[in-house]
C-alpha positions in Angstrom: 0.0 0.0 0.1 1.0 3.6 -0.6 0.3 6.6 1.4 1.5 9.4 -0.6 5.2 8.9 0.3 6.1 6.5 -2.6 7.0 3.1 -1.2 8.1 4.2 2.3 5.0 2.7 3.9 5.3 -0.6 2.1 9.0 -0.9 2.9 8.2 -0.2 6.5 5.7 -3.0 6.5 8.1 -5.4 5.1 10.9 -4.4 7.5 8.5 -4.7 10.4 7.5 -8.2 9.3 11.1 -9.1 9.1 11.7 -7.9 12.6 8.7 -9.7 14.0 9.7 -12.9 12.2 13.3 -12.8 13.5 12.1 -12.1 17.1 9.7 -15.1 16.9 12.4 -17.2 15.7 14.7 -16.3 18.6 12.0 -16.8 21.2 10.8 -20.0 19.8 7.4 -18.8 18.7 5.7 -19.1 15.4 5.7 -15.7 13.5 2.3 -14.3 12.5 1.8 -14.2 8.9 1.7 -10.7 7.3 -1.7 -9.7 6.4 -2.7 -10.0 2.7 -3.7 -7.2 0.4 -7.4 -6.7 0.6 -8.4 -6.0 -2.9 -12.2 -5.6 -2.1 -11.4 -2.3 -0.3 -9.4 0.3 -2.2 -6.9 2.9 -1.1 -8.9 5.5 0.5 -6.6 7.7 2.6 -6.8 5.4 5.6 -10.5 5.4 5.9 -11.4 1.6 6.4 -14.5 0.4 4.7 -14.9 3.2 2.1 -15.3 1.4 -1.2 -13.3 4.0 -3.3 -12.3 7.6 -3.4 -14.5 9.9 -5.4 -13.0 10.2 -9.0 -10.3 12.7 -9.3 -11.2 15.7 -11.5 -8.8 17.4 -13.9 -7.9 21.0 -12.9 -9.2 20.4 -9.4 -7.4 17.2 -8.3 -4.6 17.1 -10.8 -3.0 19.0 -13.9 -3.7 16.9 -17.0 -0.5 15.7 -18.9 0.4 16.4 -22.4 1.4 13.5 -24.9 3.2 15.2 -27.7 2.1 13.8 -30.9 -0.4 11.5 -29.0 -3.6 12.0 -27.1 -5.2 11.2 -23.6 -7.9 8.6 -23.3 -11.4 9.9 -22.8 -13.7 8.4 -20.1 -17.0 8.8 -18.4 -18.0 8.4 -14.8 -20.6 5.9 -14.0 -21.6 5.5 -10.3 -18.3 6.9 -9.1 -16.2 4.7 -11.4 -14.1 6.0 -14.1 -15.1 3.9 -17.4 -12.5 3.8 -20.2 -13.0 1.9 -23.6 -9.9 0.5 -25.6 -10.7 -0.8 -29.2 -7.9 -2.9 -30.6 -7.6 -2.5 -34.3 -5.5 -2.2 -37.4 -4.4 1.3 -37.9 -2.9 3.3 -40.8 -0.2 5.3 -38.9 2.3 8.2 -40.1 5.8 8.1 -38.4 6.9 11.0 -40.4 6.1 12.9 -43.5 6.6 10.3 -46.2 6.4 7.2 -44.2 3.0 5.4 -43.3 2.6 1.8 -42.2 -0.2 -0.4 -41.3 0.0 -1.1 -37.6 -2.1 -2.4 -34.7 -3.2 0.3 -32.2 -5.8 1.4 -29.8 -8.7 3.7 -30.6 -7.6 4.4 -34.0 -4.0 5.5 -33.3 -0.6 4.4 -32.3 0.3 4.2 -29.7 -2.6 3.8 -27.4 -3.9 7.0 -25.6 -2.4 7.8 -22.3 -4.8 6.6 -19.5 -4.8 9.3 -16.8 -6.2 8.8 -13.2 -5.9 9.7 -9.5 -4.6 7.4 -6.7 -7.8 6.0 -5.2 -9.7 6.1 -8.5 -11.9 3.1 -9.3 -11.5 2.4 -13.1 -13.1 0.1 -15.5 -11.6 -0.6 -18.8 -13.5 -2.3 -21.6 -11.2 -3.9 -24.3 -12.9 -4.7 -27.7 -10.8 -6.7 -30.1 -11.3 -6.0 -33.6 -8.1 -7.8 -34.9 -8.2 -11.2 -36.6 -6.0 -12.6 -33.8 -6.7 -13.0 -29.9 -5.2 -10.4 -27.6 -5.1 -9.2 -23.9 -3.9 -6.1 -22.1 -1.4 -6.0 -19.2 -1.3 -3.1 -16.9 2.4 -2.8 -16.5 3.6 -1.8 -12.9 0.1 -1.5 -11.7 -1.0 -3.0 -8.3 -4.2 -5.0 -9.0 -5.9 -8.3 -8.4 -4.1 -11.2 -10.0 -7.2 -11.9 -12.3 -7.0 -8.4 -13.8 -3.1 -8.8 -14.5 -3.8 -9.6 -18.3 -1.5 -12.3 -19.1 -3.0 -14.5 -21.8 -3.4 -18.2 -20.6 -2.2 -17.5 -17.1 -4.6 -14.8 -15.6 -7.4 -15.0 -18.2 -8.6 -16.5 -21.5 -7.3 -14.3 -24.4 -9.9 -11.9 -25.8 -11.0 -13.5 -29.1 -11.8 -11.6 -32.4 -15.1 -9.5 -31.9 -15.1 -10.1 -28.1 -15.1 -7.3 -25.4 -13.5 -8.0 -22.0 -13.9 -6.0 -18.8 -11.0 -5.1 -16.4 -11.6 -3.3 -13.1 -9.6 -2.2 -10.2 -8.8 0.8 -7.9 -5.4 2.5 -8.3 -3.5 2.1 -5.1 -0.3 3.9 -6.0 0.7 6.9 -8.2 3.3 7.3 -10.7 4.1 6.5 -14.4 3.2 3.1 -15.8 2.3 1.4 -19.2 0.0 -1.0 -20.7 0.6 -3.5 -23.6 -0.6 -6.7 -25.2 0.6 -9.8 -23.2 -0.5 -12.4 -25.8 2.1 -13.0 -28.6 4.0 -10.1 -27.4 6.7 -10.3 -29.9 4.2 -9.6 -32.6 1.5 -7.5 -30.9 3.8 -5.0 -29.2 6.0 -4.6 -32.3 3.0 -3.9 -34.3 2.1 -1.0 -31.9 -0.2 -2.4 -29.0 1.5 -0.3 -26.2 0.5 2.9 -24.3 1.2 4.8 -21.2 -0.6 5.4 -17.9 -0.4 8.2 -15.5 -1.7 8.2 -11.9 -1.5 11.4 -9.9 -1.2 11.4 -6.1 -4.6 11.9 -4.2 -2.9 14.3 -1.8 0.0 15.5 -3.8 3.1 16.9 -1.9 4.1 20.6 -2.7 7.0 19.3 -4.8 4.8 17.4 -7.0 3.5 20.7 -8.7 4.9 21.3 -12.2 3.7 23.7 -14.9 4.4 21.3 -17.9 4.0 17.4 -17.5 4.9 15.6 -20.7 4.4 12.0 -21.4 6.7 10.2 -23.9 6.9 6.5 -24.9 10.0 5.2 -26.5 9.8 2.5 -29.0 11.5 0.9 -32.0 10.2 -0.6 -35.3 11.7 -2.5 -38.2 10.2 -1.2 -41.5 12.1 -1.9 -44.7 12.2 1.0 -47.3 9.1 0.7 -49.6 7.2 -1.6 -47.3 4.1 -0.8 -45.2 4.1 -3.1 -42.3 6.3 -3.3 -39.2 8.3 -6.7 -39.2 7.8 -8.2 -35.8 10.3 -10.8 -36.4 13.3 -8.3 -36.3 15.6 -8.8 -33.4 18.5 -6.2 -33.9 18.2 -4.0 -37.0 15.5 -1.6 -36.0 15.5 1.3 -38.3 12.6 3.5 -37.0 13.2 4.9 -33.6 10.3 6.9 -32.2 8.9 9.0 -29.4 5.2 8.6 -29.1 5.5 6.8 -32.4 6.9 9.7 -34.3 10.4 9.8 -35.8 12.2 13.2 -36.4 11.4 15.3 -38.3 7.8 14.1 -37.4 8.2 14.6 -33.7 6.5 17.7 -32.2 8.3 20.1 -29.9 8.0 20.4 -26.2 6.9 24.0 -25.8 7.8 25.5 -22.3 7.8 29.0 -20.8 10.8 30.4 -19.1 10.5 29.7 -15.4 8.1 26.7 -16.0 8.9 23.6 -13.8 8.9 20.8 -16.1 8.3 17.1 -15.7 9.1 14.6 -18.6 7.7 11.0 -18.0 9.7 8.6 -20.1 8.3 5.1 -20.8 10.4 2.3 -22.8 8.6 -0.7 -24.3 11.3 -1.1 -27.2 11.7 -4.8 -28.3 15.4 -5.0 -27.4 17.0 -1.6 -26.5 17.6 0.6 -23.6 17.7 4.4 -24.4 19.9 6.9 -22.8 17.8 10.2 -23.2 20.0 13.3 -23.2 18.8 16.9 -22.8 20.8 19.7 -24.1 21.2 22.9 -22.1 20.0 21.6 -18.7 20.6 19.1 -16.0 17.6 17.4 -14.4 16.8 15.3 -11.4 15.6 11.8 -11.8 12.6 11.8 -9.4 10.7 8.6 -10.1 10.8 5.2 -11.6 7.9 2.8 -12.3 8.6 1.5 -8.8 7.4 4.8 -7.3 8.5 8.3 -6.3 12.3 8.7 -5.3 12.7 10.6 -2.1 14.1 14.2 -2.5 17.1 13.4 -0.5 17.9 10.4 -2.8 17.3 12.1 -6.2 20.2 12.8 -8.2 21.2 15.3 -11.0 21.8 14.1 -14.6 21.9 15.3 -18.2 21.2 11.8 -19.5 18.7 9.3 -18.1 19.1 5.6 -19.0 15.6 4.2 -19.6 15.7 0.5 -19.6 13.3 -1.5 -21.8 10.1 -2.4 -19.7 10.7 0.7 -17.4 9.7 4.4 -16.9 11.7 7.2 -15.4 10.5 10.7 -14.5 12.9 13.6 -14.8 12.3 17.3 -13.6 13.9 20.6 -14.2 13.2 24.4 -14.3 13.1 25.8 -17.9 15.4 28.7 -17.1 17.4 29.0 -20.4 15.4 30.2 -23.5 16.3 28.5 -26.8 15.8 25.4 -28.9 17.3 22.4 -27.0 17.9 19.0 -28.5 16.5 16.0 -26.6 17.3 12.6 -28.1 18.5 9.2 -27.5 22.4 9.0 -27.3 22.6 5.7 -29.0 24.0 7.1 -32.2 22.1 4.8 -34.6 18.9 5.6 -32.8 19.0 9.2 -34.3 18.7 7.7 -37.8 15.8 6.9 -40.0 15.6 3.6 -42.1 19.3 2.8 -41.9 20.9 0.8 -44.6 22.6 -2.3 -43.4 25.1 -4.6 -45.1 26.4 -1.8 -47.2 30.2 -1.2 -47.7 32.2 1.4 -45.5 32.8 4.2 -47.9 34.5 6.6 -45.3 37.7 7.9 -47.0 37.2 6.4 -50.5 38.2 8.4 -53.5 35.8 7.5 -56.3 37.8 9.5 -58.9 36.1 8.9 -62.4 34.1 5.9 -61.2 30.8 7.7 -61.3 31.4 9.0 -64.9 32.2 5.5 -66.1 29.2 3.8 -64.5 26.4 6.4 -65.6 26.2 5.0 -69.1 24.8 1.9 -67.4 23.1 3.5 -64.5 22.4 7.2 -65.3 21.4 8.2 -61.8 24.3 6.5 -60.0 26.2 8.6 -57.4 28.9 7.4 -55.1 27.9 8.4 -51.5 29.2 8.0 -48.0 32.8 8.9 -48.5 32.4 11.8 -46.1 29.8 10.3 -43.8 26.0 10.4 -43.8 25.5 14.2 -43.2 25.2 14.9 -46.9 22.1 12.8 -47.0 20.2 15.5 -45.2 20.9 18.2 -47.9 20.8 16.1 -51.2 17.0 15.6 -51.5 17.4 12.5 -53.5 14.3 10.5 -54.5 13.7 7.9 -51.9 11.8 4.5 -52.5 8.1 4.9 -52.3 6.9 5.1 -48.7 10.2 5.8 -46.9 12.1 8.6 -45.5 15.8 9.9 -45.6 18.1 8.3 -43.0 18.7 11.8 -41.6 17.4 15.3 -41.9 15.0 17.7 -41.0 15.0 21.5 -41.8 16.6 23.7 -39.3 17.1 27.6 -38.9 20.6 27.5 -40.3 21.3 24.3 -42.1 19.6 20.8 -42.3 19.5 19.0 -38.9 21.4 15.8 -39.5 19.6 13.8 -37.0 16.4 11.6 -37.2 14.5 9.0 -35.3 14.4 9.4 -31.4 15.0 13.1 -31.5 13.0 16.2 -30.5 13.4 19.7 -29.4 12.5 21.3 -26.1 11.6 25.0 -27.1 11.7 27.3 -24.2 10.6 30.9 -24.6 10.1 34.0 -22.4 6.5 34.4 -23.6 4.3 31.6 -24.8 0.9 32.5 -26.4 -0.2 28.9 -26.8 1.4 25.7 -25.4 -0.1 23.6 -28.3 1.5 25.6 -31.1 5.2 25.5 -32.3 6.6 29.0 -31.6 9.0 28.6 -34.5 12.7 28.9 -34.2 14.5 30.7 -31.6 16.2 33.9 -32.5 19.7 33.7 -30.9 20.6 37.2 -29.4 23.4 38.9 -31.3 26.9 38.1 -30.0 25.7 34.8 -28.3 26.1 32.4 -31.3 28.8 30.5 -32.9 29.8 32.1 -36.1 32.6 32.2 -38.9 35.8 33.4 -37.3 37.1 36.5 -38.9 40.8 37.2 -40.0 40.9 39.8 -37.2 39.8 37.2 -34.6 42.5 34.8 -35.8 45.2 37.3 -35.7 44.2 38.7 -32.3 44.6 35.3 -30.6 47.4 34.0 -32.6 45.6 31.1 -34.4 47.2 29.9 -37.5 45.0 27.9 -40.0 
C-alpha cells in the first residue's frame, strides 16, 4: 500500500514483518503471517470500509499531462467509477512525413492513448478486439488483483476476435506506468499495441506541482524502405526509432515558458534496446521510476537518463534557459531513420572517375558516404516509395542531420499557446557560434 510517500510505507511494513519474524524465531514462537492485500477495499486515505475515493477531477485534483504527438484517453463516470474503452484494431499510422505503415493500435491511433487517473480512483476498462487474432492487455507496474493482470493463458482467457472483456480495479499507487498486449507479445507489441498510464497522487506533496507535464513512450520498429508493415520478427536491426510513435522530423516540440517547472515522463517498451535520453542545455533530477517516487534526498542530477526496456523514468527541471534545446537518445544509431545495413564502408574512399564510367549503365548513379552520412540530409534525392531519408530535417541555419528518437524542447520567455510550435529561436546577437574573421584569428594567434 502507498500513502503518498512513494514506497516508504510498504517498505516499513516489510521491515516490520522481518523484525517480528526474527524475534519469533529467537523466542521459539511461530511468527504471525503478514496480512494479505485486501483487494475488495481500495486505497482511501486510511478510511477503512470506504469502497473507493471520489473520481479525481482534472484541474481540481490534478493537472492533466500532455502527450506530444499523441492523445489522452477519454472516459465517463458511472456511479463513481471512471469507465474507459480501448478498441484494438488495425491502424494506418504516419511516423513522419513520407512514411506510413499499417500497424495495430488502440482507438484508431498508435500508440494507445495515455490513460490518466488519480490514486484511489476506481477504473473500469472495456477492451474490444477488432483484430483477426486474440489479444489481452497487461497493466504494466500497476498493483491490482491477479485476475486483472492480463497475461493470456495465465490470468485470463485471451480476448477473441469480436469479443469485449472488462477489467476493473482501484489505483493504489501513483506514478508513471504502461500498458501493452500480453498475448503473442513479440508480434503484438512490435505492431504497436502499447501505451502509457499516469496516476496522480490523491494528496500531492508541494514538490509534485509542475507547470508542464509531458508523457513520452520510446519504441523501435523494423520497416524496410518501400514496405508498409512493421516486421515483428526483427531482433536487432530496428530502423525506425520513435517518441510517441513519431520519428524526427515528425516529432512535435515540447513547448515551455521560461521559469516553468517541467516534468518529462519517459516509458520504454522497445523490443530490445535501452535508451539513454539526453537533454541539451540543462541538467535535471531523476525523481521517479515505475517503482515509485524517489525521496528528494535520494534524487540525483543528470543530463542523460537511461530508460531500460520495460521501465519508466520521470525527470524534472526548471526551464530557465530560453532556446531550442535538442533532446534525443544518445545511442547514435537511434537518431537515424531507415538505416541501410550490409552496405560497404565508404568513409575515405576516393571515387575518382568511377561515377562517370558507371553512368552509361546507371544514369542516376552517385557514389555516397565517403564523407559520412550528413550529406544525405541536404541532397534531397528521390527515396523509395513510402520511405524517409536516413537523416535530416530543416533547421533555421542548415539541415538538422539527425532523425529517429530526436525532438526539441522549445523554451520561450513568452508563450501564447502551449499547443503551437513557436517557430525557431532567434539567438541574441553576440551569443551564437559564427565564422571566425581574419581579425579574430590574428588577435588570438591562431594559424590555419
